[in-house]
N, C-alpha and C positions, 0 to 999 in steps of 0.2 A: 624666818625673819628675812625681810627683803633687804636689798642693798641700801635703800633709803633709811630703813629702820636702823640698820647697823651704823650708818653714817651719823644718824641723829644720836644714837646711844654713845658713839665715840665722841662726838662733839660735846655732849652733856658731861661725859667724864673729864674731858679736857677743861671745860669751863669750871667744873667742880674743883679740880686740882688747882687751877689758877686762883680760884677763890680761896682755897686753903693756903696757897703759897704767899698771898699778899700779906696776911697778918704776920707771917714769919719774917718777911722782908721788912715790914714796919717795925717789928720788935728788934730785929738786927740793927736797923738804922738807929733806933732809940738807944740801944746799947753802945753803939759807936759814938753817938753824940755825948752820952754820959762819960765815955772814956776820954773825951776831949779832943777827938780828931778833927781835922779841918773839914769844912763842908765839901771841898773838892775830893778829899780822900774818902769821906763817907759815901759820896755819890759814886765814886769808882767802885768801892767794895759792894755796895748794894746793887749797882748795875751789873757787876760781874756775876753775882749770885742770881739775879733775875735772868740773865742770859743762860746760866747753867740750868736754871729751872726750865727754860724753854727747850734746852737740849734734852733734858729728861723726858719732856713731852713729845717733841717732834722728831728728834734725831736718834735718841737712844732706844726708841720703840718700847720704852718701859712703862709709860704712863704712870710715873711715880712722882710723888710730892717731894719737895726739897728735904723734908724731914725723914724721908724714906731712902734717900740716896745712900749708896754704899761706897766703901773705899774703891771698889771696882769701877763704879760710875765715875768717880773723880779721876782715877787713873786713866780710864778710856778717854775721857774728855780731854785731859791734859796731854796725853801721850800721842793720841792718834787724831782725834777729831779737830781739836783746836788748831794745831799747826797746819793741817791740810785745808780746813774750811774757812778759817778766818783770814781773809786777805790782808787784814791790817795787823796780823800777829807779828810780834817782835819779841826780842829778848826782854825788853823793858815791860811790855804788856804781860808777858808770861810771869815775870817777877811780881807784878801787881796781883795777878790771878792766884799765885801761890800764897801771897799774903792774905788775899780775900778768903780763900778756902780755909786757911789756918784760923783766921778770926771767926769765920762763920761757924765752923764746927766746934770751936772752943765755946762760942756763945750757945750753940744748941746743946752742948754737953752741960754747961753751967745751968741752963734752964730746964734740963731734964727732957728735952725734946728727942734726944738720941742717947743711947746707952754709952757709958764711958768707953767701952770697947770700940765702938764706932769712931769716937773721937781719936782714940789712940791709933787705930788702924789708919785713919786718914792722915793724921800728923806724921806717922812713920813713913807712909808713902810719899808725902810731900818732902820729907827730909831725905829719904833714901833715894828717891828718883829725881830729885831736883836737877842734877846735872844732865840727866837724860832728857827731861822736859825742855831745859834751856837749849840743849844741843839740837833737839828736833826742830824747835822753832827758828833756830839760827840757820838751818839748812836752806 
């Protein structure tokens, strides 16, 4: 396989994953609307999960879809990558991300997109490591 072939295959996988992530984001957005959240809040949560989806593709080197994300992916993003890479990161933006992850994984669990254990693992991490995440971004 040539380097060009590898690049094309990689790009095809990225495009396929992005194509799979979009209906997930659309479904999440619909669920948030049905819950009665404001348009501003809905946009923030969906944009946060879109950004996390990009992290899973480009920075996490995992080439995983949003519905394949693990508790470890969420932890790594919030504990290390987010505070160091996002120049706009703040305590308030981290608080919104924590809420976004909680809502997103709750929705994925309710719809059967991820197993209940994944939802519980993510929610536990968000709760148990909340102060760590907030402290990291405040540094």
